[in-house]
Residue frames as qw, qx, qy, qz and C-alpha x, y, z in Angstrom:
[[0.169, -0.641, 0.695, 0.278, -20.68, -8.10, -117.89],
 [0.904, 0.342, -0.130, -0.221, -19.93, -10.59, -120.60],
 [0.673, -0.434, 0.571, 0.181, -17.56, -13.54, -120.47],
 [0.504, 0.645, -0.452, -0.354, -15.44, -13.95, -123.57],
 [0.742, 0.209, -0.636, 0.043, -13.67, -17.12, -122.40],
 [0.612, -0.619, 0.375, -0.317, -13.24, -19.11, -119.21],
 [0.630, 0.326, -0.695, 0.115, -10.47, -21.63, -118.56],
 [0.781, -0.579, -0.023, -0.235, -11.11, -23.72, -115.43],
 [0.824, -0.358, 0.227, 0.377, -7.54, -25.05, -115.59],
 [0.459, 0.860, -0.079, 0.209, -4.86, -22.68, -116.89],
 [0.775, -0.399, 0.044, 0.489, -1.07, -22.65, -116.49],
 [0.514, 0.431, 0.217, 0.709, -0.30, -19.65, -118.74],
 [0.059, -0.745, -0.144, -0.648, -1.95, -16.57, -117.21],
 [0.449, -0.727, 0.308, -0.417, -0.19, -16.26, -113.87],
 [0.059, 0.460, -0.865, 0.193, 1.79, -18.57, -111.62],
 [0.334, -0.006, 0.887, -0.320, 0.75, -22.13, -110.88],
 [0.033, -0.375, -0.852, -0.364, -2.48, -23.75, -111.99],
 [0.128, 0.220, 0.262, -0.931, -5.30, -21.21, -112.10],
 [0.323, 0.680, 0.659, -0.005, -8.81, -20.41, -113.18],
 [0.190, -0.205, 0.226, 0.933, -8.74, -17.67, -115.83],
 [0.296, 0.740, 0.583, -0.157, -11.64, -15.47, -116.91],
 [0.231, 0.026, 0.339, 0.912, -11.41, -13.27, -120.00],
 [0.208, 0.675, 0.528, -0.471, -14.11, -10.60, -119.90],
 [0.411, 0.574, 0.474, 0.526, -15.44, -8.58, -122.84],
 [0.017, -0.971, -0.214, -0.104, -15.00, -4.87, -123.36],
 [0.622, -0.328, 0.044, 0.710, -11.91, -2.71, -123.75],
 [0.203, 0.955, 0.150, -0.154, -11.70, 1.01, -124.51],
 [0.379, -0.684, 0.419, 0.462, -7.93, 0.98, -125.01],
 [0.811, 0.562, 0.159, -0.031, -7.87, -0.92, -128.33],
 [0.355, -0.712, 0.482, 0.368, -4.08, -1.15, -128.30],
 [0.662, 0.603, -0.382, -0.228, -2.48, -1.67, -131.71],
 [0.383, 0.417, -0.816, 0.117, -0.94, -5.14, -131.79],
 [0.603, -0.261, 0.515, -0.550, -3.23, -6.51, -129.05],
 [0.098, 0.148, -0.970, -0.166, -3.27, -10.31, -129.14],
 [0.063, 0.379, 0.890, -0.243, -6.87, -10.45, -127.95],
 [0.150, 0.014, -0.209, -0.966, -8.79, -8.01, -130.18],
 [0.385, -0.335, -0.759, -0.403, -11.85, -10.26, -130.20],
 [0.366, -0.499, -0.670, 0.410, -12.50, -9.22, -126.57],
 [0.127, 0.024, -0.036, 0.991, -12.74, -5.47, -127.29],
 [0.380, -0.361, -0.422, -0.740, -16.47, -5.38, -128.03],
 [0.350, -0.214, 0.570, -0.712, -18.67, -5.16, -124.95],
 [0.824, 0.093, 0.137, -0.542, -21.18, -7.56, -126.50],
 [0.552, 0.381, -0.734, -0.103, -18.72, -10.33, -127.43],
 [0.117, 0.127, -0.921, 0.348, -18.91, -13.68, -125.69],
 [0.442, -0.486, -0.720, -0.225, -21.76, -14.75, -123.43],
 [0.409, -0.754, 0.011, -0.513, -23.51, -13.24, -120.44],
 [0.253, 0.252, -0.774, 0.523, -21.65, -13.60, -117.15],
 [0.651, -0.457, -0.385, -0.467, -24.26, -15.37, -115.04],
 [0.587, -0.585, 0.408, -0.382, -24.64, -16.37, -111.42],
 [0.994, 0.019, 0.107, -0.001, -24.02, -19.95, -112.60],
 [0.677, 0.554, -0.251, 0.414, -20.68, -18.93, -114.12],
 [0.136, -0.723, 0.425, -0.527, -19.69, -17.09, -110.94],
 [0.830, -0.367, 0.316, -0.278, -20.62, -20.14, -108.85],
 [0.950, 0.266, -0.064, 0.151, -18.65, -22.39, -111.20],
 [0.382, 0.684, -0.395, 0.480, -15.51, -20.27, -110.76],
 [0.443, -0.604, 0.459, -0.479, -15.83, -20.44, -106.96],
 [0.957, -0.109, 0.217, -0.161, -16.39, -24.20, -107.10],
 [0.819, 0.470, -0.196, 0.265, -13.45, -24.70, -109.47],
 [0.106, 0.725, -0.466, 0.496, -11.16, -22.68, -107.19],
 [0.560, -0.456, 0.524, -0.452, -12.18, -24.87, -104.25],
 [0.957, 0.160, -0.173, -0.168, -11.97, -28.18, -106.14],
 [0.519, -0.657, 0.545, 0.037, -9.39, -30.30, -104.33],
 [0.900, 0.201, 0.355, 0.153, -8.96, -32.74, -107.24],
 [0.581, 0.487, 0.088, 0.646, -7.08, -30.05, -109.21],
 [0.405, -0.679, -0.259, 0.555, -5.47, -27.58, -106.84],
 [0.353, 0.758, 0.190, 0.514, -5.56, -24.04, -108.18],
 [0.446, -0.106, -0.283, 0.842, -3.33, -21.27, -106.87],
 [0.072, 0.494, 0.301, -0.813, -5.85, -18.60, -107.76],
 [0.449, 0.739, 0.502, -0.034, -7.90, -16.61, -110.24],
 [0.302, -0.171, 0.319, 0.882, -6.64, -14.58, -113.19],
 [0.320, 0.782, 0.458, -0.274, -8.84, -11.83, -114.66],
 [0.271, -0.245, 0.457, 0.811, -8.05, -10.51, -118.13],
 [0.487, 0.660, 0.425, -0.384, -9.86, -9.52, -121.25],
 [0.218, -0.825, -0.359, -0.379, -10.83, -7.17, -122.69],
 [0.161, 0.396, -0.460, 0.778, -10.42, -5.20, -119.52],
 [0.409, -0.453, -0.767, 0.198, -11.82, -6.30, -116.15],
 [0.191, -0.467, -0.351, 0.789, -11.72, -2.66, -115.02],
 [0.046, -0.318, -0.496, -0.807, -13.84, -1.40, -117.92],
 [0.311, -0.111, 0.323, -0.887, -16.66, 0.64, -116.31],
 [0.764, -0.052, -0.281, -0.578, -19.30, -1.86, -117.49],
 [0.750, 0.049, -0.653, 0.095, -17.41, -4.74, -115.83],
 [0.032, 0.452, -0.560, 0.693, -16.66, -3.19, -112.44],
 [0.666, -0.308, 0.246, -0.633, -19.77, -4.29, -110.51],
 [0.976, 0.024, -0.146, -0.158, -19.55, -7.95, -111.53],
 [0.631, 0.395, -0.513, 0.427, -15.77, -8.13, -111.13],
 [0.175, -0.487, 0.493, -0.700, -16.04, -6.57, -107.67],
 [0.841, -0.219, 0.137, -0.475, -18.70, -9.11, -106.64],
 [0.927, 0.203, -0.309, 0.067, -16.55, -11.96, -107.96],
 [0.437, 0.436, -0.555, 0.557, -13.34, -10.89, -106.19],
 [0.441, -0.445, 0.387, -0.676, -15.28, -10.32, -102.96],
 [0.951, -0.098, 0.000, -0.293, -16.58, -13.89, -103.17],
 [0.784, 0.334, -0.437, 0.289, -13.12, -15.28, -103.92],
 [0.066, 0.508, -0.539, 0.669, -11.74, -13.47, -100.86],
 [0.609, -0.316, 0.343, -0.641, -14.59, -14.73, -98.66],
 [0.937, 0.021, 0.155, -0.313, -15.03, -18.28, -99.97],
 [0.889, 0.360, -0.188, 0.210, -11.65, -19.35, -101.36],
 [0.485, -0.832, 0.248, 0.109, -9.08, -19.02, -98.57],
 [0.627, -0.408, 0.510, 0.425, -5.48, -18.93, -99.69],
 [0.612, 0.503, 0.477, 0.381, -6.27, -18.21, -103.36],
 [0.217, -0.436, 0.104, 0.867, -4.59, -15.25, -105.03],
 [0.457, 0.777, 0.427, -0.070, -6.14, -12.93, -107.62],
 [0.371, -0.226, 0.373, 0.820, -4.23, -11.50, -110.59],
 [0.378, 0.796, 0.430, -0.196, -5.75, -8.82, -112.85],
 [0.438, 0.029, 0.390, 0.809, -4.59, -7.31, -116.15],
 [0.179, 0.866, 0.409, -0.224, -5.79, -3.84, -117.18],
 [0.507, 0.519, 0.179, 0.664, -4.88, -1.12, -119.64],
 [0.239, -0.925, -0.066, -0.288, -5.53, 1.51, -116.97],
 [0.425, 0.409, -0.540, 0.601, -2.59, 2.76, -114.88],
 [0.490, -0.402, -0.677, 0.374, -2.66, 2.21, -111.11],
 [0.204, -0.272, -0.261, 0.903, -2.31, 5.92, -110.34],
 [0.235, 0.003, -0.300, -0.924, -5.22, 6.85, -112.61],
 [0.209, -0.321, -0.919, -0.095, -7.90, 4.47, -111.33],
 [0.410, -0.510, -0.165, -0.738, -11.35, 5.69, -110.38],
 [0.426, -0.353, 0.599, -0.579, -12.72, 5.02, -106.90],
 [0.914, 0.078, 0.125, -0.377, -14.80, 2.12, -108.26],
 [0.780, 0.440, -0.430, 0.112, -11.79, 0.57, -110.02],
 [0.082, 0.549, -0.657, 0.510, -9.70, 1.07, -106.89],
 [0.725, -0.268, 0.362, -0.520, -12.28, -0.84, -104.85],
 [0.970, 0.206, -0.112, -0.066, -11.57, -3.91, -107.00],
 [0.560, 0.566, -0.477, 0.373, -7.79, -3.43, -106.95],
 [0.299, -0.589, 0.519, -0.543, -7.80, -3.15, -103.16],
 [0.867, -0.172, 0.333, -0.328, -8.94, -6.81, -103.03],
 [0.906, 0.389, -0.158, 0.049, -6.49, -8.38, -105.49],
 [0.788, -0.448, 0.183, 0.380, -2.93, -9.62, -105.04],
 [0.447, -0.215, 0.450, 0.743, -1.27, -8.63, -108.30],
 [0.427, 0.821, 0.231, -0.301, -2.14, -5.93, -110.84],
 [0.516, -0.005, 0.466, 0.719, -0.49, -5.75, -114.24],
 [0.202, 0.834, 0.321, -0.401, -1.28, -2.27, -115.52],
 [0.044, -0.599, 0.388, 0.699, -0.75, -0.18, -118.61],
 [0.755, 0.556, 0.016, -0.348, -1.70, -0.37, -122.25],
 [0.816, 0.013, 0.426, 0.390, 0.14, -2.76, -124.54],
 [0.183, 0.862, -0.240, -0.407, 2.59, -0.74, -126.67],
 [0.920, 0.382, 0.059, 0.064, 3.65, -2.52, -129.85],
 [0.432, 0.762, -0.367, 0.314, 7.00, -0.69, -130.06],
 [0.248, -0.603, 0.637, -0.410, 7.84, -1.86, -126.52],
 [0.963, -0.043, -0.076, -0.256, 6.82, -5.49, -127.09],
 [0.067, 0.588, -0.793, 0.144, 9.25, -7.95, -125.53],
 [0.852, -0.079, -0.439, -0.275, 8.55, -11.70, -125.64],
 [0.521, 0.156, -0.693, 0.474, 11.09, -12.24, -122.85],
 [0.280, -0.339, 0.342, -0.830, 8.91, -10.39, -120.32],
 [0.195, -0.228, -0.941, 0.154, 7.01, -12.46, -117.78],
 [0.009, 0.600, 0.717, -0.354, 3.28, -11.77, -117.28],
 [0.189, 0.800, 0.121, -0.556, 3.25, -8.72, -119.56],
 [0.744, 0.516, 0.354, 0.233, 3.56, -7.97, -123.25],
 [0.413, 0.736, -0.037, 0.536, 5.39, -4.65, -123.38],
 [0.561, 0.009, -0.454, 0.692, 8.04, -3.08, -121.17],
 [0.151, -0.399, 0.089, -0.900, 5.87, -0.11, -120.14],
 [0.738, -0.442, -0.346, -0.375, 3.47, -2.43, -118.31],
 [0.041, -0.498, 0.671, -0.548, 4.14, -2.84, -114.59],
 [0.665, -0.278, -0.693, -0.030, 3.56, -5.86, -112.36],
 [0.247, -0.553, 0.346, -0.717, 2.37, -4.52, -108.99],
 [0.515, -0.189, -0.814, 0.193, 2.52, -7.00, -106.10],
 [0.302, -0.591, -0.042, -0.747, -0.13, -5.49, -103.82],
 [0.703, -0.493, 0.299, -0.417, -0.43, -8.08, -101.05]]
């Protein structure tokens, strides 16, 4: 997996103060996407063990209390990202008690593969569906177009 951008302190991508990871790679290539630079699988830098450890440490840092982790992109559920995203969310669940996990994907909840579902079974909130330019609504919270659904899973 490749990391396109990491924000150790973020107040935009989900509720509260969060850590936000934008991964590289997206097959959806939605017209009007605000983050086209993340589409290529080789954009950004390698997602390393050091980066994973940093995210865990940042989530547990008591000097700046974070509510949780946000995963976006690109697409965290792109087949090339699944293994590393799964490992990361498993660590957050095990090592960061009380932290929530939000994930944005162009895939629809009902169409996920078994591997994608394994990740989703560990997160709190899934925002699913491709961005549709004709359904864009700036008044929406946590999503860009009205076809996208915010699923509160736990």
